[in-house]
Backbone as CSV, one residue per row, in Angstrom:
resi,resn,N_x,N_y,N_z,CA_x,CA_y,CA_z,C_x,C_y,C_z
1,MET,20.455,69.221,77.565,20.900,68.221,76.724,22.013,68.107,77.105
2,SER,22.771,69.160,77.574,24.579,68.801,76.975,25.410,68.075,78.102
3,ASN,24.317,67.837,79.709,24.796,66.874,80.698,26.389,67.357,80.955
4,GLY,26.628,69.264,80.982,27.476,70.117,81.149,29.065,69.617,80.212
5,ARG,28.404,68.829,79.060,29.784,67.925,77.950,30.216,69.444,77.029
6,GLY,29.271,70.180,76.588,28.990,70.707,75.480,27.990,70.284,74.716
7,ILE,27.894,70.865,73.280,26.953,70.125,72.412,27.682,70.071,71.218
8,LEU,28.085,68.921,70.351,28.134,69.403,68.710,26.842,69.596,67.798
9,VAL,27.159,70.514,67.187,26.027,70.785,66.082,26.680,70.251,64.868
10,LEU,26.034,69.113,64.326,26.068,68.845,63.285,25.512,69.302,61.831
11,THR,26.257,70.204,61.392,25.576,70.769,60.061,25.991,70.642,58.765
12,GLY,26.070,71.600,58.186,26.552,71.748,56.536,26.334,72.935,56.210
13,HIS,26.628,73.056,54.815,26.464,74.796,54.223,25.049,74.224,53.820
14,PHE,24.285,74.578,55.108,22.749,74.603,54.056,21.954,75.142,54.271
15,GLY,20.461,76.013,53.552,20.143,77.601,53.838,20.624,78.549,54.351
16,ASN,20.797,79.378,54.618,21.201,79.764,55.308,21.749,79.658,56.702
17,PHE,23.167,79.284,56.669,23.755,78.501,57.902,24.586,79.614,58.350
18,GLU,24.335,81.012,58.115,25.539,81.678,58.993,23.830,82.608,60.186
19,LEU,22.818,82.665,59.468,21.755,82.756,60.495,21.646,81.653,61.991
20,LEU,22.286,80.620,61.728,22.064,79.472,62.529,22.997,79.748,63.473
21,SER,24.228,80.528,63.811,24.820,80.738,64.317,24.523,81.865,65.050
22,LEU,24.287,83.215,63.957,23.526,84.049,64.554,22.865,84.042,65.769
23,SER,21.610,83.191,65.006,20.219,83.574,65.741,20.332,82.677,67.324
24,HIS,21.471,82.091,67.265,21.703,81.216,68.494,22.559,82.564,69.803
25,SER,23.096,83.122,69.108,24.131,84.264,69.929,23.046,85.420,70.308
26,LEU,22.975,85.696,69.549,20.815,87.018,69.775,20.121,86.219,71.291
27,HIS,20.156,84.680,71.276,19.564,84.508,72.233,20.465,84.096,73.446
28,GLY,21.017,84.146,73.674,22.299,84.274,74.682,23.190,82.714,74.769
29,ASN,23.019,81.692,73.549,23.343,80.456,73.143,24.750,80.937,72.290
30,ARG,26.063,81.310,73.241,27.366,80.641,72.050,27.670,79.638,71.925
31,ILE,28.016,79.849,69.937,28.230,78.955,69.301,30.108,78.487,68.672
32,ALA,31.005,77.870,68.666,32.217,77.829,68.154,31.629,77.278,66.565
33,ILE,32.046,77.700,65.247,32.003,77.450,64.238,33.557,76.329,63.730
34,VAL,33.811,75.480,63.394,34.633,75.334,62.778,34.950,75.379,61.381
35,GLN,35.893,76.096,60.822,35.797,76.715,59.265,37.694,76.651,58.849
36,ARG,37.664,76.517,57.954,38.965,77.130,57.131,38.642,78.557,56.752
37,PRO,39.980,78.569,57.042,40.103,80.173,56.706,40.038,80.539,55.356
38,ASN,39.697,81.560,54.866,39.149,81.690,53.246,40.391,82.265,53.140
39,ARG,40.921,81.907,51.774,42.227,82.496,51.018,42.416,83.894,51.138
40,ASN,41.234,84.696,50.747,41.241,85.579,50.438,41.346,86.509,52.261
41,PRO,42.334,87.364,52.373,42.093,87.719,53.491,41.058,88.795,53.765
42,ILE,40.659,89.114,52.703,40.078,90.143,53.037,38.360,89.715,53.129
43,ILE,38.547,88.727,52.594,36.644,88.260,52.632,37.159,87.693,54.034
44,ASP,37.858,86.846,54.544,37.738,86.186,55.514,37.627,87.202,56.933
45,ARG,38.473,88.170,57.137,38.181,89.106,57.876,36.812,89.637,57.711
46,ALA,36.537,89.362,56.311,34.486,90.218,56.743,33.683,88.984,57.365
47,VAL,34.271,87.754,56.914,33.215,86.698,57.243,33.502,86.727,58.788
48,ALA,34.877,86.405,59.636,34.999,86.281,60.803,34.323,87.887,61.718
49,ALA,34.789,88.823,60.984,33.674,89.801,61.816,32.128,89.467,62.241
50,ARG,31.178,89.233,61.319,30.221,88.669,61.109,29.811,87.810,62.209
51,ARG,30.574,86.731,61.941,30.577,85.299,62.715,30.881,85.751,64.770
52,LEU,31.728,86.549,64.586,32.311,87.184,65.875,31.582,87.957,67.124
53,ARG,30.928,89.141,65.542,30.067,90.103,66.370,29.199,90.273,67.807
54,ASN,28.350,88.892,67.690,28.009,88.264,69.159,28.258,87.606,69.878
55,GLY,29.735,87.585,69.843,30.134,86.441,70.883,30.636,84.952,70.559
56,ASN,29.803,84.698,68.900,30.594,83.203,68.942,31.893,83.235,68.786
57,LEU,32.232,82.137,68.397,33.840,82.095,67.977,34.049,81.484,66.915
58,THR,35.093,81.020,65.732,35.435,80.335,65.009,36.924,79.771,65.191
59,VAL,36.750,78.471,64.880,38.390,77.074,65.391,38.257,77.178,63.753
60,SER,39.954,77.313,63.711,40.383,76.862,62.722,40.490,75.443,62.084
61,ARG,39.650,75.188,61.154,39.516,73.506,60.721,40.932,72.503,61.018
62,LYS,41.889,72.527,60.653,43.363,72.426,60.924,43.777,72.063,62.412
63,GLY,43.956,71.535,62.675,43.816,71.029,64.123,43.272,71.643,65.454
64,ALA,42.115,71.349,64.896,40.432,71.847,65.887,40.736,71.109,66.897
65,GLY,41.042,69.977,67.135,40.358,68.696,68.471,40.844,69.300,69.735
66,ARG,42.174,69.896,70.164,42.223,70.391,71.382,41.449,72.076,71.999
67,GLU,41.596,72.595,70.617,40.256,73.385,70.142,38.721,73.062,71.171
68,ILE,38.449,72.535,70.257,37.206,72.264,70.439,36.549,71.021,72.048
69,LEU,37.751,70.371,72.304,37.813,69.462,73.763,37.191,70.543,74.563
70,ARG,38.521,71.527,74.535,38.372,72.826,75.599,36.666,73.638,75.866
71,LEU,36.802,73.737,74.670,35.055,74.393,74.357,33.976,73.468,75.160
72,LEU,34.552,72.374,74.592,33.301,71.434,75.006,33.061,71.287,76.684
73,ARG,34.790,71.939,77.498,34.334,71.487,78.635,33.788,72.607,79.744
74,GLN,33.630,73.530,79.039,33.438,74.951,78.982,31.724,75.160,78.456
75,ASN,31.382,73.724,77.958,29.968,73.959,78.058,29.400,74.812,76.811
76,TRP,30.280,74.534,75.890,29.547,75.010,74.552,29.005,74.642,73.532
77,MET,28.679,74.998,72.589,27.915,74.313,71.195,29.357,74.453,70.184
78,VAL,29.491,73.698,70.040,30.475,73.532,68.821,29.686,72.936,67.219
79,ALA,30.001,73.771,66.136,29.171,73.396,65.041,30.196,73.184,63.908
80,VAL,30.006,71.737,63.299,31.174,70.719,62.619,30.326,70.855,61.290
81,PRO,30.636,71.635,60.129,29.866,70.970,58.953,31.121,69.578,58.399
82,LEU,30.185,69.004,58.203,30.146,67.306,57.715,30.086,67.181,56.166
83,ASP,30.152,68.444,54.909,29.469,68.002,53.883,30.750,68.874,53.161
84,LEU,32.372,68.720,53.933,33.344,68.899,52.940,34.253,68.070,52.463
85,ASP,35.091,67.964,51.776,35.882,67.150,51.107,37.419,67.391,52.011
86,VAL,38.125,66.193,52.298,39.411,66.261,53.225,40.098,65.379,52.039
87,ARG,40.965,65.677,52.512,42.694,64.771,52.008,42.939,63.461,52.929
88,ARG,42.426,63.807,54.304,42.731,62.648,55.338,41.215,62.286,55.889
89,GLY,41.217,61.518,55.586,39.902,60.752,56.528,39.236,59.644,56.218
90,VAL,37.692,58.958,55.996,37.839,57.794,55.744,36.660,58.604,54.367
91,PHE,36.856,57.327,53.959,35.697,57.039,52.158,33.841,56.470,53.274
92,VAL,33.537,57.135,52.893,31.933,57.151,53.335,31.078,57.255,52.516
93,ASP,29.842,56.492,52.099,28.705,56.741,51.009,28.037,58.086,51.485
94,PHE,28.241,58.845,50.194,27.221,60.540,50.422,26.760,60.680,48.815
95,PHE,25.661,60.085,48.444,24.652,60.474,47.969,25.302,59.200,46.729
96,SER,25.850,57.895,47.411,26.053,56.435,46.216,27.362,57.050,45.683
97,LYS,28.240,58.038,46.444,29.427,57.584,46.293,30.025,57.956,47.053
98,PRO,31.521,57.290,47.138,32.480,57.504,48.461,33.053,59.182,48.369
99,ALA,32.987,59.776,49.985,32.841,61.062,49.660,33.843,60.871,51.363
100,CYS,35.320,61.764,51.178,36.241,61.685,51.556,35.844,62.213,53.065
101,THR,35.751,62.220,54.093,35.107,62.483,55.250,35.663,62.715,56.260
102,THR,36.066,63.846,57.042,36.848,64.316,58.549,36.337,62.884,59.671
103,THR,37.023,62.400,60.457,36.603,61.604,61.325,36.827,62.289,62.714
104,GLY,36.611,63.340,62.613,37.051,64.572,63.719,35.622,64.563,64.473
105,LEU,34.719,64.722,64.148,33.767,64.788,64.638,33.015,63.734,65.355
106,ALA,33.270,62.315,65.003,33.120,61.132,64.927,34.341,60.999,67.050
107,ARG,35.227,61.231,66.388,36.303,60.619,67.452,35.975,61.629,68.294
108,VAL,35.990,62.823,68.337,35.818,63.795,69.304,34.796,63.265,70.160
109,ALA,33.143,63.272,69.598,31.975,62.354,70.450,32.083,61.307,70.841
110,LEU,33.115,60.483,70.667,33.236,58.963,71.038,34.231,58.977,72.596
111,HIS,35.253,60.375,72.556,35.657,60.611,73.532,35.196,61.403,74.584
112,THR,34.258,62.263,74.277,33.720,63.177,75.041,32.606,62.896,75.668
113,ASP,31.682,61.875,74.996,30.521,61.569,74.922,29.108,62.748,75.121
114,ALA,29.887,63.692,74.112,29.197,65.554,73.966,27.990,64.998,73.158
115,ALA,26.592,65.397,73.083,25.618,65.292,72.346,25.787,65.677,71.037
116,VAL,25.631,64.585,69.668,25.861,65.099,68.286,24.491,65.342,68.019
117,VAL,24.026,66.954,67.593,22.996,67.460,67.817,22.420,67.892,65.976
118,PRO,21.926,67.393,65.450,22.187,67.710,63.985,21.147,68.971,64.003
119,GLY,21.486,70.223,63.114,20.806,70.976,62.956,21.331,72.103,61.993
120,TYR,20.218,72.811,61.463,20.351,73.530,59.717,19.519,74.802,59.996
121,CYS,19.624,75.837,58.952,18.772,76.573,59.084,18.201,76.427,57.528
122,TRP,17.085,76.541,57.444,16.092,76.514,55.809,15.174,77.542,55.587
123,TRP,15.448,78.093,54.190,14.019,78.732,54.322,12.346,78.081,54.012
124,ASP,11.509,78.573,54.576,10.297,77.824,54.401,9.729,78.807,53.420
125,PRO,9.168,78.266,52.260,8.561,79.018,51.709,7.182,79.467,51.661
126,GLN,6.659,78.673,52.692,5.155,79.061,53.145,5.290,80.467,53.865
127,LEU,6.072,80.480,55.041,6.225,81.387,56.010,7.063,82.373,55.549
128,ARG,7.424,82.763,54.547,8.320,83.396,54.252,9.503,83.320,54.903
129,LYS,10.146,82.952,55.800,10.693,83.357,56.674,11.951,81.710,56.652
130,TYR,13.281,82.335,57.501,14.439,80.979,57.739,13.579,80.307,58.495
131,ARG,14.118,79.184,58.633,13.634,78.448,59.932,14.975,77.528,60.453
132,LEU,14.946,77.527,61.922,15.792,76.791,62.460,15.112,75.467,62.800
133,ARG,16.027,74.681,62.637,15.755,72.991,62.388,16.652,71.940,63.683
134,PHE,16.661,71.674,64.758,17.444,70.843,64.986,16.896,69.224,65.490
135,GLU,17.296,68.449,64.846,17.078,67.052,65.177,17.357,66.483,66.556
136,PRO,16.460,65.511,66.259,17.092,64.347,67.944,18.220,64.247,68.011
137,PRO,19.545,63.853,69.256,20.739,63.559,69.388,20.799,63.022,68.470
138,VAL,22.033,62.178,67.902,22.310,61.292,67.013,22.981,60.209,67.655
139,GLU,22.455,59.148,68.076,22.878,58.064,68.875,24.210,56.943,68.731
140,LEU,25.541,57.286,69.409,26.685,56.766,68.975,26.207,55.511,68.840
141,ILE,27.071,54.769,68.313,27.649,53.588,68.002,28.973,53.432,68.888
142,ARG,28.416,52.237,69.418,30.036,51.761,69.651,30.239,50.543,70.416
143,THR,31.208,50.357,69.366,31.212,48.673,69.924,32.700,47.945,70.523
144,GLY,33.353,49.198,70.800,34.457,48.259,71.249,35.936,48.653,70.423
145,ASP,35.635,48.734,69.421,36.282,49.004,68.264,36.745,50.045,68.049
146,THR,37.742,51.248,68.132,37.668,52.140,68.016,37.192,52.457,66.317
147,GLY,38.597,52.250,65.506,39.041,52.339,64.496,36.980,52.067,63.737
148,ARG,36.647,50.848,64.026,35.407,49.940,63.550,34.640,51.956,63.660
149,ASP,34.394,52.178,65.294,33.367,53.154,65.819,33.143,54.304,64.849
150,ILE,34.798,54.839,64.602,34.774,56.003,64.326,34.324,56.468,62.728
151,PHE,34.969,54.954,62.145,33.586,54.916,60.652,32.567,55.290,60.784
152,GLU,31.592,54.157,61.583,30.297,53.819,61.209,29.806,55.270,61.912
153,ASN,30.079,55.510,63.447,29.781,57.320,63.171,29.478,58.097,62.249
154,THR,30.772,57.784,61.284,31.218,59.331,60.508,30.265,58.791,59.489
155,GLN,30.225,57.533,59.271,29.130,57.265,57.979,27.668,57.778,58.653
156,LYS,26.939,57.304,59.597,25.737,58.127,60.181,25.700,59.339,60.242
157,PHE,26.762,59.790,60.533,26.707,61.633,60.299,26.365,62.261,58.601
158,ALA,27.156,61.764,58.144,27.232,62.164,56.522,25.482,61.229,55.972
159,LYS,25.545,60.303,56.540,23.913,59.915,55.986,23.021,60.931,56.748
160,VAL,23.484,61.343,57.912,22.633,62.434,58.315,21.836,63.489,57.213
161,ILE,23.811,64.357,57.152,23.055,65.453,56.200,22.818,65.659,54.848
162,GLU,22.463,63.700,54.425,22.369,63.969,53.337,20.460,63.323,53.392
163,GLU,19.857,62.967,54.321,18.640,63.417,54.850,18.555,64.939,54.605
164,ILE,19.038,65.737,55.063,18.889,66.826,55.516,18.488,67.551,53.946
165,ILE,19.589,67.189,53.243,20.094,67.274,51.698,18.553,67.398,51.249
166,ARG,18.534,65.795,50.935,17.512,65.402,50.340,15.460,65.461,50.711
167,LYS,15.875,66.334,52.069,14.499,67.107,51.875,14.403,68.574,51.376
168,HIS,15.323,68.931,51.197,15.207,70.338,51.141,16.354,70.624,49.385
169,PRO,16.839,70.143,48.472,17.720,69.652,47.687,18.367,71.340,47.160
170,ASP,17.351,71.540,46.798,17.738,73.358,46.409,18.071,74.233,47.624
171,GLN,18.493,74.193,48.673,18.772,74.808,49.697,20.445,74.141,50.620
172,TRP,20.386,73.668,50.024,22.142,72.492,49.949,23.077,73.844,49.221
173,VAL,23.943,74.502,49.796,24.336,76.209,48.986,26.368,75.237,49.013
174,TRP,26.457,74.805,48.026,28.006,73.865,48.333,27.885,73.647,46.325
175,ILE,29.520,74.539,46.784,29.545,74.800,45.317,31.218,74.597,44.713
176,HIS,31.532,73.445,45.950,33.855,73.345,46.239,33.047,71.384,45.851
177,ALA,33.838,71.259,44.998,34.122,69.768,44.888,34.044,68.499,45.874
178,ARG,32.401,68.342,46.095,32.513,67.522,47.913,33.687,66.013,47.035
179,TRP,33.392,65.608,46.238,34.022,64.192,46.075,35.562,64.406,45.230
180,LYS,36.239,65.856,45.121,37.170,65.865,44.670,38.646,64.452,45.017
181,THR,38.672,63.791,46.355,39.629,63.480,46.603,39.151,61.598,46.463
182,ARG,39.695,60.913,45.613,39.283,59.843,45.441,39.576,58.464,46.048
183,PRO,39.127,57.205,46.538,39.869,55.869,46.597,40.926,55.614,45.788
184,GLU,42.317,55.345,46.309,43.104,54.787,45.381,42.584,53.992,44.522
185,GLY,43.153,54.748,42.819,42.591,53.938,42.019,41.518,54.106,41.134
186,GLU,40.734,54.618,42.113,39.491,54.915,41.026,39.572,56.675,40.314
187,PRO,38.930,56.699,39.595,39.163,57.898,38.444,38.907,59.202,39.245
188,LYS,39.333,60.348,38.460,38.710,61.480,39.352,37.388,62.002,38.848
189,LEU,36.370,62.865,39.371,35.196,63.063,38.981,35.043,64.601,38.719
190,TYR,36.105,65.112,38.798,36.274,66.822,38.689,37.726,66.982,37.510
191,GLU,37.530,66.795,36.629,38.904,66.731,34.778,39.312,68.117,35.586
192,PHE,38.391,68.992,35.573,38.492,70.516,35.654,40.147,70.369,36.833
193,LEU,39.876,69.925,37.953,40.459,69.973,38.974,42.261,69.334,38.779
194,SER,42.389,68.889,37.754,43.578,68.000,37.608,45.073,68.720,38.097
């Protein structure tokens, strides 16, 4: 499926997302995880040690573009969580609220033609096990207008994440303020974060 271009895994903080990367590495498929380092250095080292233990990599979210391109050229899978609030991005609809979302995944996908494959790990109560699920690759929108293509694909990716959450809402493991960054002139949603 990668055609030698690597694979971009569209994901989020869903189910036991740490098992997603671990299980891949145990089967010989290295994966790099785009992340923001934890502010607590002790926790950051502990999380990194677990993620790196089986040959995976972490990529710092800040300035990740070049590293992602390098990894894709080496045919890696790169997991990009898209359920994060960012200060600089585009506002897309996410659960009927404008959510500032990174355009990095769309930019890299459009530039490299790497497949964007939604992937997540969820708890199956009937089997009493975690299951990995990968959806078919997301078809990229290409109109020839770069700005529009970046926006439309970012919106499309956000809708995929929203659909996954709607299937299993109890498994979205998210405690951060997803809608913290607001469009200009709109009131804050989180007063305690003023």
